[in-house]
C-alpha positions as CSV (number, residue, x, y, z in Angstrom):
1,M,119.9,106.2,97.0
2,P,117.7,108.3,99.3
3,A,116.9,106.5,102.6
4,G,113.3,106.7,102.1
5,K,113.7,104.5,98.6
6,R,116.0,102.1,100.3
7,S,113.4,101.6,103.1
8,T,110.7,100.9,100.4
9,L,112.8,98.5,98.5
10,R,113.8,96.8,101.9
11,N,109.9,96.4,103.0
12,A,109.1,95.2,99.2
13,F,112.0,92.5,99.5
14,E,110.7,91.3,102.9
15,F,107.0,91.4,102.0
16,I,107.2,89.2,98.7
17,P,108.4,86.0,100.3
18,A,105.9,86.1,102.9
19,W,102.9,87.0,100.5
20,V,104.1,84.3,98.2
21,L,104.5,81.7,101.2
22,L,100.9,82.6,102.4
23,K,99.6,82.3,98.9
24,L,101.0,78.9,98.1
25,L,99.9,77.6,101.5
26,G,96.7,79.0,100.9
27,L,96.1,77.1,97.7
28,L,96.7,73.8,98.9
29,P,94.4,71.4,100.7
30,R,94.2,71.8,104.6
31,W,96.1,68.7,105.1
32,A,98.8,69.6,102.4
33,A,99.2,73.1,104.0
34,L,99.7,71.7,107.4
35,C,102.1,69.2,106.2
36,L,104.3,71.9,104.4
37,S,104.0,74.1,107.3
38,K,105.6,71.2,109.5
39,L,108.4,70.9,107.2
40,I,109.1,74.6,107.7
41,A,108.9,74.7,111.3
42,Q,111.3,71.2,111.6
43,A,113.6,73.3,109.5
44,A,113.1,76.3,111.6
45,Y,113.9,74.3,114.6
46,H,117.3,72.8,113.5
47,L,118.4,76.2,111.8
48,H,117.4,78.9,114.4
49,G,119.9,78.0,117.5
50,R,118.8,81.2,119.3
51,L,115.0,80.7,119.9
52,R,115.7,76.8,120.7
53,R,118.3,78.5,123.6
54,V,115.7,80.8,124.5
55,G,113.3,77.9,125.1
56,H,115.4,75.7,126.8
57,R,116.4,78.4,129.1
58,N,112.9,79.1,130.1
59,L,112.2,75.6,130.6
60,E,115.3,75.3,132.8
61,L,113.8,78.5,135.1
62,A,110.3,77.4,134.9
63,I,110.1,73.8,135.2
64,P,113.8,72.8,136.7
65,E,112.8,69.1,137.3
66,L,112.5,68.5,133.6
67,S,115.2,66.3,131.8
68,A,117.3,67.7,128.6
69,D,115.6,65.4,126.8
70,Q,112.0,66.5,127.9
71,R,112.9,70.0,127.5
72,R,114.0,69.2,123.7
73,A,110.9,67.5,123.2
74,I,108.8,70.3,124.2
75,V,110.7,73.2,122.5
76,K,110.3,70.9,119.2
77,G,106.8,70.9,119.9
78,V,106.6,74.5,120.3
79,F,108.1,74.8,116.8
80,L,105.7,72.4,115.2
81,N,102.9,74.4,116.9
82,L,104.2,77.7,115.4
83,G,104.1,75.8,111.8
84,R,100.5,74.7,112.4
85,L,99.7,78.2,113.4
86,L,101.4,79.2,110.0
87,G,99.5,76.6,107.9
88,E,96.3,77.5,109.3
89,F,96.7,81.4,109.0
90,S,97.4,80.8,105.2
91,R,94.0,79.6,104.9
92,F,92.0,82.3,106.7
93,P,90.4,83.4,103.2
94,K,88.9,79.9,102.8
95,I,87.3,79.7,106.5
96,T,83.6,80.1,106.5
97,H,80.7,79.7,108.8
98,D,79.9,76.5,106.8
99,N,83.4,74.8,107.3
100,I,84.5,76.3,110.7
101,T,83.3,73.3,112.6
102,K,85.7,71.2,110.6
103,L,88.5,73.2,112.1
104,V,87.4,74.7,115.5
105,E,84.9,73.2,118.3
106,Y,83.6,75.3,121.0
107,D,84.3,73.9,124.5
108,G,82.7,75.9,127.4
109,F,81.2,78.5,125.3
110,E,78.3,79.0,127.7
111,N,80.9,80.6,130.1
112,Y,81.1,83.0,127.2
113,Q,77.7,83.5,126.2
114,R,76.8,84.2,129.9
115,A,79.1,86.7,130.4
116,S,78.2,88.4,127.1
117,E,74.5,88.6,128.1
118,R,75.5,91.2,130.8
119,G,75.9,93.9,128.2
120,R,79.0,95.4,129.1
121,G,81.1,93.7,126.4
122,V,83.6,90.9,127.4
123,L,87.4,91.0,127.7
124,M,88.8,87.8,126.4
125,L,92.0,86.9,128.5
126,T,94.1,84.7,126.2
127,G,97.6,84.2,125.3
128,H,100.0,82.8,122.8
129,V,99.0,79.3,123.2
130,G,97.9,76.9,120.3
131,A,97.1,78.7,117.2
132,W,96.4,82.0,118.9
133,E,95.6,83.8,115.4
134,L,92.8,81.1,114.9
135,C,91.4,81.8,118.2
136,A,90.3,85.2,117.7
137,F,89.4,84.4,113.9
138,A,87.1,81.5,114.6
139,Q,84.9,83.7,117.0
140,G,84.3,86.0,114.2
141,V,83.3,83.2,111.7
142,Y,81.1,81.9,114.6
143,G,79.3,85.0,114.7
144,H,80.9,86.6,117.6
145,P,83.4,89.3,116.2
146,L,85.7,91.0,118.5
147,S,88.6,93.6,118.3
148,F,91.8,92.7,119.7
149,L,95.2,94.5,120.3
150,V,98.3,93.9,118.0
151,R,101.6,95.3,117.7
152,P,102.3,96.8,114.5
153,L,104.8,94.9,112.4
154,D,108.1,96.8,111.4
155,N,107.4,96.5,108.0
156,P,104.1,98.6,106.8
157,L,103.4,96.2,103.6
158,L,103.8,92.9,106.0
159,D,101.4,94.8,108.7
160,R,98.6,95.4,106.3
161,M,98.6,91.9,104.8
162,I,98.5,90.3,108.1
163,N,95.8,92.8,109.4
164,R,93.8,92.1,106.4
165,Y,93.8,88.5,107.0
166,R,92.9,88.9,110.7
167,E,89.9,90.9,109.8
168,L,88.5,88.6,107.0
169,S,86.0,87.1,109.6
170,G,84.7,90.6,111.0
171,N,87.2,91.3,113.5
172,R,88.7,94.6,114.1
173,T,92.5,95.1,115.0
174,I,93.5,97.9,117.5
175,N,96.9,99.2,117.5
176,K,98.0,98.2,121.2
177,N,100.0,101.5,121.4
178,R,97.0,103.6,120.9
179,A,94.5,101.5,122.6
180,V,92.9,103.0,125.7
181,K,90.1,104.9,124.3
182,S,89.4,102.5,121.3
183,V,89.2,99.5,123.9
184,L,87.0,101.5,126.3
185,E,84.5,102.7,123.6
186,V,84.2,99.1,122.0
187,L,83.3,98.0,125.7
188,R,80.8,100.6,126.2
189,R,78.9,99.6,123.2
190,G,78.7,96.0,124.6
191,K,81.3,94.5,122.2
192,D,84.0,92.2,123.0
193,V,87.9,92.6,123.1
194,G,90.7,90.1,123.0
195,M,93.9,90.7,124.8
196,L,97.1,88.5,124.8
197,I,98.7,89.1,128.2
198,D,101.6,86.6,128.2
199,V,104.4,88.4,127.1
200,N,107.5,90.5,128.8
201,T,106.8,94.2,128.8
202,L,108.7,97.1,130.2
203,P,108.5,98.3,133.7
204,D,106.6,101.4,132.8
205,Q,103.8,99.4,131.1
206,G,103.7,96.4,133.6
207,V,103.6,95.2,137.2
208,F,106.1,92.2,138.3
209,C,104.0,89.1,139.5
210,D,104.9,85.6,139.9
211,F,105.0,83.4,136.7
212,F,106.3,79.9,137.5
213,G,107.5,81.0,140.7
214,L,109.6,83.9,139.2
215,P,108.6,87.8,138.9
216,A,107.6,88.4,135.3
217,C,106.6,92.0,134.2
218,S,103.1,91.7,133.1
219,T,100.9,94.0,131.3
220,T,98.6,95.6,133.4
221,G,96.0,96.5,130.2
222,L,93.3,93.8,130.8
223,A,93.0,94.7,134.8
224,V,92.7,98.5,134.1
225,F,90.1,98.2,131.4
226,A,88.1,95.4,133.4
227,L,88.2,97.6,136.4
228,R,87.1,100.9,134.4
229,A,84.7,99.4,132.4
230,D,83.4,96.7,134.9
231,A,83.5,94.5,132.0
232,P,83.6,90.7,132.6
233,V,86.9,89.0,132.0
234,V,86.5,85.1,130.5
235,P,89.6,82.9,129.5
236,G,89.6,81.7,125.8
237,F,92.3,79.5,124.5
238,L,92.5,77.6,121.4
239,I,93.8,73.9,121.8
240,W,95.0,71.6,119.4
241,D,93.6,68.1,119.4
242,E,95.9,65.9,118.1
243,R,93.4,62.9,118.1
244,A,90.6,64.6,116.4
245,R,92.8,66.7,114.1
246,K,91.1,70.1,115.0
247,H,91.0,72.6,117.4
248,R,89.1,73.4,120.5
249,L,88.2,76.9,121.7
250,R,88.0,76.5,125.3
251,F,86.2,78.9,127.4
252,E,86.8,79.1,131.2
253,P,84.3,80.7,133.9
254,E,84.5,84.4,134.2
255,I,87.3,85.5,136.5
256,P,85.7,87.8,139.3
257,L,87.3,91.1,139.8
258,I,89.3,91.7,143.0
259,R,87.9,95.1,144.6
260,T,89.8,96.4,147.5
261,G,89.1,100.1,147.1
262,D,92.7,101.0,146.0
263,F,93.0,101.2,142.2
264,K,96.5,100.5,141.9
265,E,96.4,97.5,144.4
266,E,93.6,96.1,142.3
267,V,95.5,96.4,139.0
268,V,98.3,94.3,140.5
269,L,96.1,91.7,142.0
270,N,93.9,91.1,139.2
271,T,96.9,91.2,137.0
272,A,98.5,88.3,139.2
273,R,95.3,86.5,138.9
274,F,95.2,86.7,135.0
275,T,98.6,85.7,134.7
276,G,98.0,82.4,137.0
277,V,95.5,81.5,134.3
278,I,98.3,81.8,131.5
279,E,100.8,79.6,133.8
280,E,98.0,76.8,134.2
281,Y,97.6,76.7,130.4
282,A,101.2,76.7,129.9
283,R,101.8,73.9,132.6
284,R,98.8,71.9,130.9
285,Y,99.9,72.2,127.5
286,P,103.6,73.1,127.5
287,D,104.5,72.2,123.5
288,Q,101.6,74.6,122.6
289,W,102.8,77.8,124.6
290,L,105.5,80.2,123.3
291,W,108.4,79.3,125.2
292,V,110.9,80.7,122.8
293,H,110.1,84.2,123.7
294,K,112.0,85.8,126.4
295,R,109.3,86.0,129.2
296,W,111.6,87.1,131.9
297,H,113.6,89.5,130.2
298,T,112.6,92.6,132.3
299,R,114.2,92.4,135.9
300,P,113.2,93.8,139.0
301,Q,115.7,96.7,139.9
302,G,119.2,95.0,141.0
303,E,118.4,91.6,139.5
304,A,120.7,89.9,137.0
305,D,119.8,89.2,133.4
306,L,118.6,85.8,133.1
307,Y,119.5,85.3,129.3
308,N,123.1,86.5,129.7
309,A,125.7,84.6,127.3
310,E,127.0,82.5,129.9
311,Q,123.7,80.9,130.7
312,M,122.6,80.7,127.0
313,K,125.9,79.2,125.8
314,S,124.7,75.9,124.8
315,G,123.8,75.3,121.2
316,R,124.7,77.0,117.9
317,S,123.4,80.2,116.3
318,S,122.1,80.9,113.0
319,S,121.5,83.5,110.4
320,V,118.2,82.0,109.7
321,N,115.0,84.3,111.1
322,L,111.9,83.1,112.2
323,A,109.5,85.8,112.6
324,V,107.1,85.4,115.7
325,Q,104.5,88.1,115.9
326,V,103.5,88.7,119.7
């Protein structure tokens, strides 16, 4: 069989289970969808040893004072948070302006509104906290659509399906590999852009700045766009409120840009400041941040791998795959 046909068949077999799962969850009442997605997350926690080990290793590096039991509880919470994200994402086609308040409430929206009134667009600083897909989606449903950067999935069928769900609220996705012109044009028109800035990146795409006291290679895109467009940067995070059984979309005050006259220095200083905001939220809501991602994978020249086999030897591996879109 030609390679092209094999690839098409593989994409189809990967697409069908994901499509069926989203459709199944989407047909259920919200409480039932969240319960089922919780069960899926609990199964993934027990079966996916690699992600568990990454989570424990990250917590050892970032918050060494935690006990093994505390680390275990946080990592379990991370998996449950991913399950909650799956459940909410499956119901995007049913979320409307009439029912959004039952799922998401604003907290500090005046910070976002004040920045938006300047007419230069808003750069929404966010990260993989809570149900981050719902964070952008809710903005669109509330009448404040934004463009946001995404990494295309390897499977084009899944990629189209996921992006179709993301854009149901009036938002627009931008391929992060071809983002510069598009983002600057959006900001020039006074529109808003969301950026997740808390994942590891390659040395030629970022700079090293402290994250939990360790050098972490962090994307410079947000700082570059803010400095070039003189656009306000407003942190916004979607936090799960267990007591209310809903999410709170919290906006912090605008972050003033650091200007020194040296553009390269400004990029480094502002990226470090933005990364500090992510750290603050990861500390405040540790079970809602993506600890199962190798945040410190890229190391400064000469530094050892923090995720080598010896350091990750605890736990058992599994062939079960849990896809996490970052």
